N, C-alpha and C positions, 0 to 999 in steps of 0.2 A: 352811610346808609345804617338806620336804626335797624335792628333785627332781633329777634325773640326767637332764642334756642330753648323747644321743650325737648326734656331729658337731654340736659346738656353734660350730665356725667355718664352717659352709654357711649357705646363704642362708636358712633358715626358722631352723634354730639359732640362729645370730645374732642375729635380731630374737626370739627366744624368750629367750634370756638377758636382752635388753634388758627386754622385758616383765615377765619374772617376776623381776627384780631387787630386790623386796622380800621374796621368798622366799630360803630357802636352797639355792642351786643349785650344785649340782656339774657345772662344764662338762667334756666331756668329747671329746676329740680322736683323730684316727687319724693318723698309726699307732700310736701310744701306747695306744689303746683300740679294739681290734680284734673286731667282734661275730662274725668268722669263726673265733675261737677261744674256743669255749664255757666251757673250764676257765678260761682267765686272766680272760674277762668275768665268772664268777659269783663269783672270787676277788675281783675288783677293787668289784663291786657289793655283795656281803659287805659288804666294809669301810667303805662309803659308806651303805649301809643307808638309801637313800632311801624316800619311800613311792610317788613315782611315777618311773617311768622313761620318759623321751620318746627314740625311737628316730627320728632324722632321716637313718639313714645309707643309702643307697641306690646301685645301680648304676642311672643314669639316662640311658646315649648310648643312646639308644633304636635307632638306625641300627647302632652298634658291637653291639648285642645280637645281632643276627642271626647275626654271626660269632662271638660269644663267648658262646653260650647257657651254657656251665657257669660262668664266672666272673658271668653275672647272676643264674643261679638260685642259685648260692651265695651273693650276698650279699642279693638281694632274697626268696627263699624258704628256703632251708636255714637261714643263721645266723637268721633271723627265726623260725624254729621253734625252734632253740636258746634263743634270747632269752625267747620266751613260755614254755617251759619253764622256765628259770632264774626270772623273774619271778613264776610260778605256785608254784614251790617255796619262793621266798624271800618270799612276801606282798606282792609289790610289783603296782601297778598299773602296767599297759604301755598306753603311747600311741603308735599306730605309724601311717604315713602310707602310702596307696595313691593310685592313679590314676585319671582318669576314661577312660582308655585299657582300661578293663577293659571297654568295652562295645564294640559293634562300629559304633553310629551307625545301624543301622536304623529304630529308634523315630521319630527325628524331632521328638521333643518332650524336654524335658528329663528325665532319670533321675533318679527316686526313690530312696531304698536296698533298695525291694523288688524293685526290676527286676532280671531275670535277667542275669549277666554273660556276655559272651562274646567272648574277647579274639582279635586279628588276629594278634600279634606277639610274639615272645620277651618280648621286656620286659614287655609286656600280661600274658602267662602268667604270668612270675615274680611281677609285682605280684599276682597273684589268688591265685597260690598260697601267697603270706607271708598274705594274708586266711583264709585257709581255715586256717591252722595257727593263727593267733592264735586265732581264732572256736571253732575245736576243743578248744586246749588249755587257753583261760584262762576265767576267768568275770567277773572284773572287768578291761574294759580298754577304751579307746577307739581305734576302728577309721576313720579319717578319709581319705576320698576328696576330692581337690582336683585342681585345673585351673590351668594356664598361669601359674604361679608368677613372681613379678618380686620381689626384694628387693635392697637397697643393696650385701650383699655378693657376688651372684653366687652363681652354681650351682656347689658344690663339686665339684672334677673338670673342670669348664668354665670358671669366670672368669668366667662372663658369665649372661645373661638375653636373651630377647628383645626387650626395650626397648634394653638395652644395643648389642646387634648392630646394630639399626636405626640407631642415632646414629652409630654408628661408623662402617658403612656410608656415609652421608651426607655425614660429614667426609672421608671419602676418594674421594669421588666416583666411587664405583663403581656398577654398575649394580644396581639392587634388583628382585628377582622375590620375590614372596611368594604362597603359596597361599591361594586364593579360595573353596575349594570344602571347607575345613574349618571348623566351626561348633565354636567354645569358650567358656568366659568367662575373662578374663585376671584373676590373683588376687595382690593385695597379700600377701606374707608379712610387713608388718608388722600388717597388718588381721588376717591370719590367728592371727598369735600371739595378739592381744588376745582372741579368740573362744575358743582354745585355754585360755588362763589362766580364763578364766569357765568353759566347761565341765569341766575337771578338778576344778573346786571342788561339782561336782554327783556324784550317785550315779548318773546316767542314763547307765549303761554301754553300750557297743554301736557299730553304724556308724552312720557321719553322713556327710554330702557338705557340705562347708564351701567355699564359694567366695565371690566376688563377687556382684552380682547384675548380670543382663542378658548378652547375649551379642554375638558378632560371628564375622567370620573373621579368620583372620590377617592378610589384607590390612587389613580395615576396623581392626584393631588398628593396624597399622604406618602406616595414613594419620592416625588419630587422635594418634598420637604427633608426626607432623611437623606436624600441624595446631597443636597444643599448644605446639610449639617454635619456632613461623613458620619452618619449612623447606619448602621445595617441591621435592624431587628427585621424579625420574621413576619413581613404583614401579608395576612392571608386575604385573597379577592374572596367575596362572598355576594350572592345574589340577594335581589330585596326580600325574595319570600323567605329565605334562609336567615337573613338579618333580623326579621320578625318584627319590623317597627309597627306602633299602633295605628298610624296615620300613613295613608296611600300617598308617595311621591311620584310627580311624572317622572318618565325615564328618561327624558330630553328636554331640559328648560333653557337649553342656551339663549341669550337675548342678542338680537342685534341692534346696535346702537344708530339706528336709522335716522330718527330725525335728528339726534344731536349732529351727525355727520352732513347732513341737510343744510343747519343752519350754520355751519362753520365752527363748531365746538371744536377745542382741543382733544383730538385723537386719545383715547388711553393707550397705556403699554400693555404688552404682552403679561396674562397672568404671571408667568415665570418670573418676570423680572419684578414686578410688584411684590411678589413673594420672596426673591431675593433682598429687595429692600427691607421689607417686614424684619428677616430675619435677622438682619444687620441690624436695624434700630432696638429688636429687642434683644440683642446681646446673646441670641442663639447661635451665631457667627460672625467670622471677621468679613 
């Protein structure tokens, strides 16, 4: 299978390149490949003629998005609209990623694909707009919502993920305050990449929730990291208001992999098992 991966050096993109190595993969990197430039994007994709285009490019600085709505919407919405049109016109299947943040958290139970979104921030609005463009422009697509990603390459543009931040704060002996009133599901990009490889070989197009199993608060996630690495820093739980992040987050954004289970996709492991595997691969623990 011929597959183009946009953002191939990012956290998820890097794991997709590894996982899909038996396919014919075309890794595409920013700034040489920039989806905000549609004419160049169409020209380059036409040369490659892939069967599938996987887009991992995104503006994912959630708090900074509040002050940079144009930049956020350009990459997460407008560029996605253009990319979807290009893939439709050229006959390619598009795989695009969205976020658990499209929900407002009021449900209090795991969200399924049929639940109605209600974004609370600029970032969340931009991701939902991207979803709508893909769904309305294309017929053959995989739209994937996921949550709390952690991978070996670190998040592109940040260079780190939550696990790495916690490890580094402990090494520096700095005070650690972690939010304890937002429920999520930490998700391994290595495992997500494997499930994506499985999904794109089907014809079951549409919207999917794909995360590891289980749920926790960010504070519980941090506590698990230190427990597994044998560290005992003082980790103070704080509420969202005290923490004072600029962008609003949903208090509960756990996703249920309902459709993936319905089509028989291999189930994810529990997030604690995925975390343990990550810590070993990164050399944080044996």
